[in-house]
LOLOZA-846244 format. One record per residue (C-alpha): x, y, z. Coordinates in steps of 0.1 Angstrom, whole numbers, padded with zeros to 4 digits. Layout:
% residues N
{u:X | v:Y | w:Z}
...
This chain:
% residues 332
{u:1710 | v:1102 | w:0673}
{u:1682 | v:1097 | w:0648}
{u:1645 | v:1089 | w:0657}
{u:1625 | v:1065 | w:0637}
{u:1588 | v:1071 | w:0631}
{u:1568 | v:1040 | w:0640}
{u:1532 | v:1040 | w:0628}
{u:1505 | v:1033 | w:0654}
{u:1496 | v:0997 | w:0650}
{u:1462 | v:1003 | w:0667}
{u:1451 | v:1025 | w:0638}
{u:1438 | v:1011 | w:0607}
{u:1406 | v:0997 | w:0591}
{u:1381 | v:0984 | w:0617}
{u:1400 | v:0996 | w:0647}
{u:1382 | v:1023 | w:0670}
{u:1406 | v:1048 | w:0684}
{u:1393 | v:1061 | w:0718}
{u:1387 | v:1098 | w:0720}
{u:1410 | v:1120 | w:0741}
{u:1402 | v:1122 | w:0779}
{u:1393 | v:1159 | w:0775}
{u:1366 | v:1150 | w:0750}
{u:1352 | v:1123 | w:0772}
{u:1350 | v:1147 | w:0802}
{u:1332 | v:1173 | w:0781}
{u:1308 | v:1147 | w:0769}
{u:1300 | v:1136 | w:0804}
{u:1296 | v:1172 | w:0816}
{u:1272 | v:1178 | w:0787}
{u:1251 | v:1148 | w:0795}
{u:1249 | v:1158 | w:0832}
{u:1238 | v:1193 | w:0822}
{u:1212 | v:1178 | w:0799}
{u:1199 | v:1155 | w:0826}
{u:1198 | v:1184 | w:0851}
{u:1179 | v:1206 | w:0827}
{u:1154 | v:1178 | w:0819}
{u:1148 | v:1173 | w:0856}
{u:1143 | v:1210 | w:0862}
{u:1120 | v:1214 | w:0833}
{u:1097 | v:1187 | w:0847}
{u:1099 | v:1199 | w:0883}
{u:1097 | v:1237 | w:0877}
{u:1059 | v:1239 | w:0871}
{u:1052 | v:1220 | w:0903}
{u:1077 | v:1241 | w:0923}
{u:1062 | v:1273 | w:0910}
{u:1027 | v:1262 | w:0920}
{u:1039 | v:1250 | w:0954}
{u:1057 | v:1283 | w:0959}
{u:1028 | v:1305 | w:0949}
{u:0999 | v:1285 | w:0964}
{u:1016 | v:1271 | w:0996}
{u:1049 | v:1286 | w:1005}
{u:1041 | v:1323 | w:0999}
{u:1007 | v:1322 | w:1018}
{u:1024 | v:1304 | w:1046}
{u:1052 | v:1330 | w:1049}
{u:1027 | v:1358 | w:1047}
{u:1005 | v:1342 | w:1074}
{u:1035 | v:1341 | w:1097}
{u:1042 | v:1378 | w:1089}
{u:1006 | v:1389 | w:1094}
{u:1004 | v:1371 | w:1127}
{u:1026 | v:1398 | w:1143}
{u:1001 | v:1426 | w:1132}
{u:0967 | v:1439 | w:1141}
{u:0952 | v:1436 | w:1106}
{u:0917 | v:1436 | w:1092}
{u:0926 | v:1421 | w:1059}
{u:0925 | v:1453 | w:1038}
{u:0957 | v:1469 | w:1025}
{u:0990 | v:1458 | w:1039}
{u:0996 | v:1451 | w:1076}
{u:1010 | v:1481 | w:1094}
{u:1000 | v:1480 | w:1130}
{u:1028 | v:1459 | w:1145}
{u:1019 | v:1442 | w:1178}
{u:1047 | v:1417 | w:1183}
{u:1036 | v:1385 | w:1199}
{u:1004 | v:1400 | w:1213}
{u:0982 | v:1378 | w:1190}
{u:1000 | v:1346 | w:1203}
{u:0997 | v:1358 | w:1239}
{u:0960 | v:1364 | w:1234}
{u:0956 | v:1331 | w:1217}
{u:0968 | v:1310 | w:1247}
{u:0946 | v:1331 | w:1270}
{u:0915 | v:1327 | w:1249}
{u:0891 | v:1301 | w:1264}
{u:0876 | v:1293 | w:1230}
{u:0910 | v:1284 | w:1215}
{u:0920 | v:1264 | w:1246}
{u:0887 | v:1246 | w:1242}
{u:0896 | v:1240 | w:1206}
{u:0928 | v:1223 | w:1217}
{u:0909 | v:1201 | w:1241}
{u:0882 | v:1191 | w:1215}
{u:0910 | v:1183 | w:1191}
{u:0926 | v:1160 | w:1216}
{u:0892 | v:1143 | w:1222}
{u:0886 | v:1137 | w:1185}
{u:0921 | v:1123 | w:1182}
{u:0916 | v:1099 | w:1211}
{u:0881 | v:1088 | w:1198}
{u:0895 | v:1083 | w:1163}
{u:0924 | v:1061 | w:1175}
{u:0903 | v:1042 | w:1201}
{u:0870 | v:1037 | w:1182}
{u:0872 | v:1046 | w:1145}
{u:0904 | v:1028 | w:1135}
{u:0897 | v:0995 | w:1154}
{u:0862 | v:0994 | w:1139}
{u:0877 | v:1000 | w:1104}
{u:0902 | v:0972 | w:1111}
{u:0875 | v:0948 | w:1122}
{u:0854 | v:0955 | w:1091}
{u:0885 | v:0950 | w:1069}
{u:0893 | v:0917 | w:1085}
{u:0857 | v:0906 | w:1081}
{u:0855 | v:0917 | w:1044}
{u:0888 | v:0900 | w:1037}
{u:0871 | v:0867 | w:1042}
{u:0853 | v:0847 | w:1016}
{u:0818 | v:0862 | w:1019}
{u:0790 | v:0863 | w:0994}
{u:0786 | v:0899 | w:0981}
{u:0817 | v:0912 | w:0999}
{u:0824 | v:0935 | w:0969}
{u:0790 | v:0951 | w:0974}
{u:0797 | v:0956 | w:1011}
{u:0831 | v:0971 | w:1004}
{u:0815 | v:0996 | w:0979}
{u:0788 | v:1005 | w:1004}
{u:0812 | v:1011 | w:1033}
{u:0836 | v:1031 | w:1011}
{u:0808 | v:1052 | w:0995}
{u:0805 | v:1077 | w:1024}
{u:0841 | v:1087 | w:1019}
{u:0834 | v:1096 | w:0983}
{u:0807 | v:1121 | w:0993}
{u:0819 | v:1156 | w:0999}
{u:0819 | v:1170 | w:1034}
{u:0792 | v:1195 | w:1025}
{u:0768 | v:1168 | w:1013}
{u:0775 | v:1148 | w:1044}
{u:0769 | v:1178 | w:1066}
{u:0736 | v:1186 | w:1050}
{u:0725 | v:1150 | w:1051}
{u:0731 | v:1146 | w:1088}
{u:0717 | v:1180 | w:1096}
{u:0684 | v:1168 | w:1082}
{u:0688 | v:1134 | w:1098}
{u:0694 | v:1148 | w:1133}
{u:0670 | v:1178 | w:1130}
{u:0654 | v:1185 | w:1164}
{u:0619 | v:1170 | w:1167}
{u:0616 | v:1165 | w:1129}
{u:0646 | v:1144 | w:1119}
{u:0645 | v:1107 | w:1110}
{u:0665 | v:1099 | w:1141}
{u:0639 | v:1114 | w:1164}
{u:0611 | v:1096 | w:1146}
{u:0628 | v:1063 | w:1149}
{u:0634 | v:1069 | w:1187}
{u:0597 | v:1078 | w:1191}
{u:0586 | v:1047 | w:1173}
{u:0605 | v:1024 | w:1197}
{u:0595 | v:1044 | w:1228}
{u:0627 | v:1063 | w:1234}
{u:0615 | v:1097 | w:1222}
{u:0628 | v:1113 | w:1253}
{u:0664 | v:1107 | w:1241}
{u:0658 | v:1127 | w:1209}
{u:0657 | v:1164 | w:1202}
{u:0693 | v:1171 | w:1213}
{u:0720 | v:1158 | w:1190}
{u:0737 | v:1189 | w:1176}
{u:0718 | v:1214 | w:1196}
{u:0729 | v:1204 | w:1231}
{u:0764 | v:1211 | w:1244}
{u:0765 | v:1177 | w:1262}
{u:0758 | v:1157 | w:1230}
{u:0771 | v:1177 | w:1201}
{u:0807 | v:1163 | w:1202}
{u:0795 | v:1127 | w:1204}
{u:0770 | v:1132 | w:1176}
{u:0797 | v:1150 | w:1155}
{u:0821 | v:1121 | w:1160}
{u:0795 | v:1096 | w:1149}
{u:0792 | v:1116 | w:1116}
{u:0830 | v:1117 | w:1113}
{u:0832 | v:1080 | w:1119}
{u:0805 | v:1072 | w:1093}
{u:0823 | v:1095 | w:1068}
{u:0859 | v:1084 | w:1072}
{u:0860 | v:1048 | w:1085}
{u:0856 | v:1034 | w:1049}
{u:0888 | v:1051 | w:1038}
{u:0908 | v:1034 | w:1066}
{u:0890 | v:1001 | w:1060}
{u:0902 | v:1002 | w:1024}
{u:0938 | v:1009 | w:1035}
{u:0936 | v:0979 | w:1058}
{u:0921 | v:0957 | w:1031}
{u:0950 | v:0966 | w:1008}
{u:0975 | v:0957 | w:1036}
{u:0957 | v:0925 | w:1044}
{u:0957 | v:0914 | w:1008}
{u:0995 | v:0920 | w:1006}
{u:1002 | v:0895 | w:1033}
{u:1013 | v:0862 | w:1018}
{u:0987 | v:0834 | w:1023}
{u:1015 | v:0809 | w:1030}
{u:1023 | v:0825 | w:1063}
{u:0987 | v:0822 | w:1076}
{u:0985 | v:0786 | w:1063}
{u:1018 | v:0777 | w:1080}
{u:1004 | v:0791 | w:1113}
{u:0972 | v:0771 | w:1108}
{u:0992 | v:0739 | w:1103}
{u:1011 | v:0747 | w:1135}
{u:0978 | v:0747 | w:1153}
{u:0973 | v:0785 | w:1158}
{u:0937 | v:0796 | w:1163}
{u:0921 | v:0826 | w:1146}
{u:0931 | v:0850 | w:1174}
{u:0967 | v:0837 | w:1175}
{u:0970 | v:0840 | w:1137}
{u:0957 | v:0875 | w:1138}
{u:0979 | v:0886 | w:1167}
{u:1011 | v:0868 | w:1157}
{u:1009 | v:0869 | w:1118}
{u:0984 | v:0894 | w:1105}
{u:0989 | v:0923 | w:1130}
{u:1027 | v:0926 | w:1128}
{u:1027 | v:0925 | w:1090}
{u:0999 | v:0950 | w:1089}
{u:1017 | v:0974 | w:1113}
{u:1031 | v:0998 | w:1086}
{u:0996 | v:1003 | w:1073}
{u:0982 | v:1008 | w:1108}
{u:1009 | v:1035 | w:1115}
{u:1001 | v:1054 | w:1083}
{u:0964 | v:1052 | w:1090}
{u:0969 | v:1066 | w:1125}
{u:0990 | v:1094 | w:1112}
{u:0964 | v:1104 | w:1087}
{u:0936 | v:1102 | w:1113}
{u:0955 | v:1125 | w:1137}
{u:0964 | v:1151 | w:1111}
{u:0927 | v:1150 | w:1098}
{u:0915 | v:1156 | w:1134}
{u:0938 | v:1186 | w:1139}
{u:0927 | v:1202 | w:1106}
{u:0890 | v:1194 | w:1107}
{u:0869 | v:1222 | w:1094}
{u:0844 | v:1217 | w:1066}
{u:0822 | v:1190 | w:1082}
{u:0820 | v:1210 | w:1114}
{u:0812 | v:1242 | w:1096}
{u:0784 | v:1228 | w:1076}
{u:0768 | v:1209 | w:1105}
{u:0771 | v:1232 | w:1135}
{u:0793 | v:1262 | w:1125}
{u:0810 | v:1255 | w:1158}
{u:0779 | v:1258 | w:1180}
{u:0762 | v:1256 | w:1203}
{u:0782 | v:1282 | w:1222}
{u:0816 | v:1271 | w:1207}
{u:0811 | v:1235 | w:1220}
{u:0819 | v:1219 | w:1187}
{u:0844 | v:1245 | w:1174}
{u:0878 | v:1234 | w:1161}
{u:0909 | v:1254 | w:1156}
{u:0901 | v:1257 | w:1119}
{u:0866 | v:1269 | w:1126}
{u:0878 | v:1295 | w:1151}
{u:0904 | v:1307 | w:1125}
{u:0877 | v:1311 | w:1099}
{u:0854 | v:1329 | w:1123}
{u:0880 | v:1355 | w:1132}
{u:0894 | v:1358 | w:1097}
{u:0863 | v:1360 | w:1075}
{u:0835 | v:1369 | w:1100}
{u:0852 | v:1393 | w:1124}
{u:0879 | v:1405 | w:1100}
{u:0906 | v:1400 | w:1126}
{u:0930 | v:1385 | w:1101}
{u:0961 | v:1390 | w:1122}
{u:0947 | v:1370 | w:1150}
{u:0934 | v:1344 | w:1126}
{u:0969 | v:1342 | w:1111}
{u:0983 | v:1334 | w:1145}
{u:0958 | v:1306 | w:1149}
{u:0969 | v:1292 | w:1115}
{u:1005 | v:1294 | w:1125}
{u:0999 | v:1275 | w:1157}
{u:0979 | v:1249 | w:1137}
{u:1007 | v:1245 | w:1113}
{u:1032 | v:1243 | w:1141}
{u:1013 | v:1215 | w:1159}
{u:1009 | v:1196 | w:1126}
{u:1046 | v:1200 | w:1117}
{u:1059 | v:1190 | w:1152}
{u:1036 | v:1160 | w:1153}
{u:1046 | v:1149 | w:1117}
{u:1083 | v:1152 | w:1124}
{u:1081 | v:1134 | w:1158}
{u:1059 | v:1107 | w:1143}
{u:1083 | v:1102 | w:1114}
{u:1113 | v:1101 | w:1138}
{u:1099 | v:1078 | w:1164}
{u:1071 | v:1058 | w:1148}
{u:1077 | v:1056 | w:1110}
{u:1115 | v:1054 | w:1113}
{u:1117 | v:1016 | w:1108}
{u:1093 | v:1017 | w:1079}
{u:1113 | v:1045 | w:1062}
{u:1146 | v:1027 | w:1068}
{u:1132 | v:0995 | w:1053}
{u:1119 | v:1014 | w:1022}
{u:1153 | v:1030 | w:1017}
{u:1171 | v:0997 | w:1021}
{u:1147 | v:0981 | w:0996}
{u:1153 | v:1009 | w:0971}
{u:1191 | v:1006 | w:0974}
{u:1189 | v:0968 | w:0970}
{u:1167 | v:0971 | w:0939}
{u:1191 | v:0997 | w:0924}
{u:1220 | v:0974 | w:0930}
């Protein structure tokens, strides 16, 4: 039986012959490797910085929390969980937890509603609203150190501007305390915090308000809804994702508050304005009890982490699911 050679009719001038499957597979693998190397080359510097400046100090703080260590040399006096046991028996640290809770509640109950009210007001057509926005946001731009020095001078006992104004209107007996009295120091400190940070939350709310389609508000107006009904039924639900992010940032900021308190009161008088971060700094850099200060930092990190995970799981879940769905829909 003889075989006849038949030329491939697909070959010839102007006809592209597909490469063998093995060549195609090698090309795809080469492109994947190139994409992977490109991604790693862009991410590696950030990962190195994160590892050196964040991850390694965090791990070392956890390690040092189990030692009695003064900060010199390497930790060697292992004490187990004694630092943590001491921590939750320390009235100063327990007071720090209570003051942190007070600041969180005051921020959520007073600062954020005030920022929302100002954002709604400045979202209206007012003359000079750009100037008002700039003035209200300006305190956030100032550093905490400048803010602390400014209000230390403003509320200086018997010589500050606040005492002079109270004396001029016949209320001089109310002055002279402010940061120096245990009964007023937290309230005064919160006023400073509110002045410093409400502009940031106001700008967040303004951005959220301006992203709400005007057609929805106009439709509610045509249906006869009043200002409060429009705000409650249209504006507030659509602004909810921004409100949740703002509340999250406010709580985390209250837990980690340090620099403003340190500049204004250094935690006084008699620890009545001290926060967890201030206590950590006092023990770590003033008393050289770095092991104990590390335990405080670990507890601070744990509180922040647990809150962040729980908040993401139970509060931000719908927002994150919506963002993921939107990304998938856009990719399709």
